[in-house]
N, C-alpha and C positions, 0 to 999 in steps of 0.2 A: 477729550470723547471719542471713544473710537466707533467704529459705524455701526456696529450692532447695539450699541447703546442710544446712539444716533434716531436708529430705527427706532428703537422700542420706545423712546420721548416722544416723536412724531405721533406713532403711532396710539401712543395712550392719552395724548393731551395735545393735540397741534388741529384743530378743527380748519374747514375749507381750504385745505390742500389740493391741489388741481396736478397730482406727478403722473409720470406715463413713463414706465419702465421701457429699459430700451436692452433687445433681444441680443445673445451672443454673437453673433454674425455681424451686427450692426459695429457693437462696440471692437469686436478685429477688425473690422475698418478701419473705424475711426482711429483705434492704437495705432493702425500701422502709416495710417494719414499724417498722424500728430504724434510723432515717439518720443518727443520733449516734453511730454505731459505726462505727472505722473499717474502712477496706477490708480491712487486713491480715486481721481476724478472719474475714471472710468467705474470703480467699482458703485460709487454714488449713482452714475447713472445707469446704472445694471440691477443693482440693490434696490435703490432707493427710490431712482426716475428724476427725468427733465419736468419744468412748469414751475407752476408758481407756489410758496409755501407760505400757509396764514394769511389768508386775505393779503395776499401781495405783498408779504411785509420784502421777500425777495424770490428772484426767478434764478432757476437755472438752466441754459440752453440746452436743446440737443445737441449740440456739437460747437465746438467754438466757432466763433464769429468774427470775422478781420475787421480790424479797426477804424477802418473806412464805411463799412456800412453801418455804425453808428455815428462815428464823430465828422463825417466825411472825409472827402480827396484833403482839400487843406491841412488836415490835423494829423491825416493817416501816414502821414512819414515820421515822423513824431514817434509813432506809437507802432511801427509797423513790425517788432518782432514780439508784439504782446499777440496772444490767444486770451480773447476775450469769453468768458464761458456764465457770465451771469450780471445781473446791476439788480439794485436795489430798487425802482421805478422812481427812483428820485434825481438821476442822473448821474450815480455812480455806477460804474461797471465794475468785476471782477475778472480777474483774468492772473495768466502766468507769466511772467518773463525770465528765461532762461533758469527754469524750475523752480522760480519764487513765486507764491500767490503775492498779489497785492491789488488794489485797489486804480480805478484811473477816475480823475475827477469831472464833471461835466464839463469843465474847461479843456479837460485832456493833459490834464496831469498826473504822472504816474507816482505811487504812494506804496512800495514794499510795506506789505504786514509783517511786524516783527513773529508772529507764528506760522506760518505757512500749512498750517494743516485747515484742508478748506472744510472738512466736517467738524472741527473745532471755531472755526470760522462763522458757518452756518448755524450752528449751538449757540454760539454767542448773541449772533442775530437775532433767532427763534426763544431761546429759550434763558437770557442774559446769563448764561454758562460762561465761566472764567477757568479755564486750565489751572 
């Protein structure tokens, strides 16, 4: 699913989203600070926003979060190269490792996703979309 269709689906029938758009200057600063992250992530923040989707089904953070902030210092060393960008409110976090989208379990285990499209992943969670 592309970003334009994703935005349409959100607007047409996803109640109770609490999303905030990020302005271009902030996006430019984030992309300078995190050049390893794909453009799709920054486009999502700029065009869709960050916050909670559909009654807290999923959340996207306003910027990458270091694993130590969520999993503590004990597990952070093993997850150090992962940029966390969201979570499911149930213990799993979404992030990027070397450009690959994946999830970190509540136990701190990295699981790369077969499809590295952030928009397709979110569409699957919110709309039961399958590419």
